N, C-alpha and C positions, 0 to 999 in steps of 0.2 A: 504494500500500500504506500502511496505517496499523497502529499497534500500540497496543493498549489495555493499560495497566498497572493492575492492581487490587491494592490493599493492604488486607488485613484485619488489624486489631488484635484479638487474642483475649484472653479472660480469662487471667490468669496460670496457667500450668501446663496449658493446653489444646492447645498446639501439636501434641504427639505424638498426642493423641486425634483432633484435626482431620485430621491427615495420614493416619492410619489409616483413618478413615471415608471421606475423599476418595479414597484409593487403592482401597479396596474397593467404593465405590459411585458416587462423583461423577465420577471420572476417565473411565471408559468413556463415560458419558453426555455429558460435555462434549466429549471428543475427537470423538465421532460428530457432535455438533451444531455445534460451533464450528470444527472443522478444525485450524488450525495453531497448536499451542502452541509458544511460543518458549522458555518456561522456567517452572519452578515452584520457589519457594524459601521458606525460613524464615530469619529473621534471627538472627544470633549476636552482633553488635555493634550499637551505636546503639540505636534503639528496639527493644525486645525484644517477644516474643510476637506477631510479625507474620508473615503469609504474604504473599508477593509473587508474582503470576503475570502473565505476558505472553502475549497472544494477537494474532496477525497476521490482518488482514482486507484484502480488496481495497480497500475504501473504506467510508465511513460507512453506505451503504445495505446493503452486505454484512454489516456488523456488526449493524445494526438487525434485519435479517431473521433472522440466526442467533441472536441473543440472544432475540428474541421467540419463536422456535420452541423454544429451550431452556426458557424460562420457562413455556411452556404444557405441557411434558411432565410427566405424572404421576410418573414416576420421579425427575425433577429436583425436583419439588415435595416429594416424600417425603424426599429427601436434604437439601434446604434446611431442612426442619422439624427435622432432627436437629442440624444445625450452627449454626443461627441463634442459639440461646441463648448460644453461646460467643463470638459476634462482638460486640465492644464498639464498633468503628468501622470504616467502610469508606471508602476513597478510590479514585477512578478517575481516570486521566489518559489523554488521547489523545496519543500520541507520533507525530510526523510525521518520518519518516526524512530525513536529509540526502541529497542527490543521489548521494553516493558510498557510502551505506550498502548493505550486501549485501541482495539481495532475499530475503525469507523465504518468500514464497509465489509460485507461478506466477500470472501475470496471468490465465490462462485457467482457474484452479482454481475449482471450484464453491463 
């Protein structure tokens, strides 16, 4: 299992707008395509105007397949066109769990 951490820094004052559009349009598409959401957050302290979300995958191949399918979807493309102007910076990290970390997805999950 791997976890991808994605951090989006948004234009000041756009976090509430982003979250509203994501909840109404992006969430269902991503959950259907990507599978296991670990969490979705906005920052209150430290760097502000950031959205942080975590997604679990079986492995890199599973991530690549799911992300490619997501990116090709017309619904996702329409959603991204709405929120892209608000994104100032994006950072992605691949997180490898320690051996004792809880499993977030079943190994046999699609």
